[in-house]
Every structure is written in C-alpha cells, then in structure tokens.
C-alpha positions in Angstrom: -3.8 -4.8 -10.6 -1.7 -7.8 -9.9 1.8 -7.5 -11.3 3.9 -9.6 -9.0 7.6 -8.9 -8.8 9.0 -6.9 -11.6 12.5 -5.8 -12.6 11.0 -3.1 -14.8 12.2 0.5 -14.1 9.4 2.8 -13.3 9.7 6.3 -14.9 7.1 8.7 -13.5 7.9 11.4 -16.2 9.7 11.9 -19.4 11.9 14.7 -17.9 14.2 14.6 -14.9 13.5 15.9 -11.4 13.0 14.7 -7.9 10.0 12.7 -6.7 8.5 11.7 -3.4 7.2 8.2 -2.9 5.0 6.7 -0.3 4.4 2.9 0.0 1.8 1.2 2.2 1.1 -2.4 2.7 -1.6 -4.5 4.3 -1.8 -8.2 4.9 1.9 -8.9 5.6 1.2 -10.9 8.8 -1.5 -13.0 7.2 0.8 -13.7 4.2 3.6 -14.8 6.5 1.3 -17.1 8.5 -0.1 -18.6 5.2 3.4 -19.1 3.8 4.5 -21.1 6.9 1.6 -23.5 6.7 0.3 -23.7 3.2 3.1 -22.4 0.9 2.1 -19.0 -0.3 -0.5 -16.4 0.5 -1.2 -15.3 -3.1 -3.3 -12.1 -3.1 -3.2 -11.6 0.6 -0.6 -8.8 0.7 -1.7 -5.6 -1.0 0.4 -2.5 -1.7 -0.3 1.1 -2.6 2.5 3.1 -4.1 2.0 6.8 -4.6 4.4 9.2 -6.5 4.3 13.0 -6.6 6.9 15.6 -7.7 9.1 17.0 -5.0 9.0 20.7 -4.3 11.8 22.6 -6.2 
C-alpha cells in the first residue's frame, strides 16, 4: 500500500482504550542519498506500523 503523507486520524477501534504501537522503517539512508542527488527517492523508504491493545 502506498498512501504517502496523510493527516487522517487512525482509529484502531470503535471504543476507547489504550494501544501499543511499533513502527519500523527500512530504506531511510537510500532515500536520503537519492534526495540529495536526484530529487526524491519515491518508494525507497518502507514502513511497517503495528497496533495492538495495551494490557488492562
């Protein structure tokens, strides 16, 4: 999925509660190197965002 930047609020559930989140990224150095020389490194950086309910 390629969404780009978004100002949309992510709601993981219809009810309240606390959530844990983990974010991982690959390709940051390659994207930075491309943006210095060629403009942008579109599709070079990839993110994985995981959500799960926090223990009560």
